[in-house]
N, C-alpha and C positions, 0 to 999 in steps of 0.2 A: 156277293151274290149278284149275278146278272139275270134280269127278269125281262121278258118280253111276252106279253099275253100269258099263256099257260106254261111257257117254257122257262125253266129255272136252271141255271148253271152255276155251280159253286166253284170258285177259284181259290187257290191257296198260294201263298208266297213262301218259297223254300230257298232262301239265299245260299244255303250250303250245298244244294243239289247241282249236278251238272246241267248246264243250260241246254235246252233242246237244240238250239242252233249249233252246239258243239258236238252233237251226237252223230252227225253225218246223216246219211240216208236211213230213214226209219219209217215204219208204218204211221198212219194217221193217228192223232190223239183222240179225236172224237168225230162222230158222224151225226149231223143235225138234219133231221127230216122236216121239210117245210111243205106247205100246201101249194105254193106258187114259186117255184125255184127261179123262174125267169125274172119276176119282180124283185126277189131277194138278190139275185145276181146283179141286176141294175143298181140296186141300193148300195151294195158293198163296193162295186166298181166306182160308183160316183163319189165314194168317200176314200178312194185310194187304196183299196185292199191289195195285198201282195198275192196275186193269183199264182197257184202252182199247177193247176189243171184247168183247161178251158171248160166252159159249159157245153156239155154234149150228152147225147143219149147213149147209155151203156147197154150192152147185150143182156144184162141181168134185170132189165126192166126199170132202171132208174135214170133220171136226167139229173146230172150232178156236175159240180165244179169243186175245186179245192183252193183253199187259201192258207196262208202262213201268218201266224200271229207275230207281233213285234219281237217276241222272245224265241220264235222258231217252231212253235207247235203247229202241226199240220191238221187242218180240219176240213172234212168233206161235207158239203151241203147238197142235199138231194131231194128229189120228189119222186115218189113211187108212182110210176105211170100205169101200173096194173091194178091199182087199188080201186 
């Protein structure tokens, strides 16, 4: 279990499953909404995150970026600019 503030993410190890990095192009695994995406972006970049999408404002009202986990999962992190 990964916990930060009120956010909790449960992870599971499935050694017999196909690794996400072997699946090729696929949609993102998760979408994490944060209150301050710029600060979070700086935090993950400073720790060497594998960026798959740059931090930018999207036409659907979110400011977001994408990262890839060490095993190939794609996660989008965004902030709702219209809230």
